[in-house]
N, C-alpha and C positions, 0 to 999 in steps of 0.2 A: 596617107602620106602628105596630102595637101595641108592638113591642119598643122602637122609638125613643121612644115616649111613656113607657114604663116607665123607660128610662134617664134621660130628662129629669127625671122625678120623683125619682129617686135623687140626682142631682146638685143639685137645687134644695132638698133637705132642709136645714133650718137646724139646725145643731148648736150648742146652747147649752152652757154650762159643766156643767150637770147631766148632759146626755147624754154629754159627753166623759168625765166622771168615771165614769159608769156603764159605758161601753165599756171603759175602762182596768181597772175592777174586774172585769168579765167576763173579760177577757184574763188578768189575774193569777190569778183563781180557776181558770180552765181550765188554766193552766200548773201551778199548785200541785196540783190534783187529778190531772192527767196524770202528773206526776212521782211523786206519792204512790201512786197505784194502778196506774200503768202503762197506763192507758187512753188512747185518742186524745183530743186536745183538742176535736175536732169533736163528741164525745159530750156535751160541756158547752157549747161555744160555740153550736151550732145551736139547742138549746132556749132558751138564755138570750137570744139575739138575737131569737127569735120571741116570747118572752113579755115581756121587759122593754123591748126597743127597737121592737117591733111590726114587725119585718122579716117579709116573707113567706118561706116555707120555701126557695124557690129562691135568693133573695138571701142568706139565712143560710148555706146550704150553700156557695155560691160564696165568700162571705167567709171561711168556715172553710177552704176549700181554698187560698185565697191565703195565709192565715196558715200553713198547713202547708207550702206550697211554700217560703216564706221561711225557716221554721225548719229544714227539712230541707236546704236549700241552705247555710245557715250552718254547720250541723253537718257536712255533707260537706266543706266547705272546711277547717274546723278539723281534722278527722280526716285529710284529705289532706295538709295541711301538716305534721302530726306523723308522717307515714309509716305510718299505721295503716290504709291502704286498699290492698287488692289490686286494682290496676287491671286485671289480666288477668281476674280473677273478675268484676269490675264490667263489663267489656266483654262477657263472655258472658252 
C-alpha cells in the first residue's frame, strides 16, 4: 500500500514553469559535465534532484537511470546504423 501512495504523490506533483526550467538546467549541466570530465551523468543528476527539486534519493536514482537508458539506447542506434558495432561481440 505504501508504494502505491508514493506513486500517487509523484504523479500529483505540480510542475510550474520555474520547476521545469530548473529540471532542464540540471539536465544540461549534467550533460555538459559528463562530456567535459567523462563522468556519468548520474553523478550530477542525483545530487541536483535531491537538493534543488527535493526528490528523495530513490526517485532521483530512478530518474537518473531512465535518462541513462534513453541516452545509451540512442547512442547504440546511431553507432549501429553507422556500422560501428560488432554484433558478434555484443552478443557475447
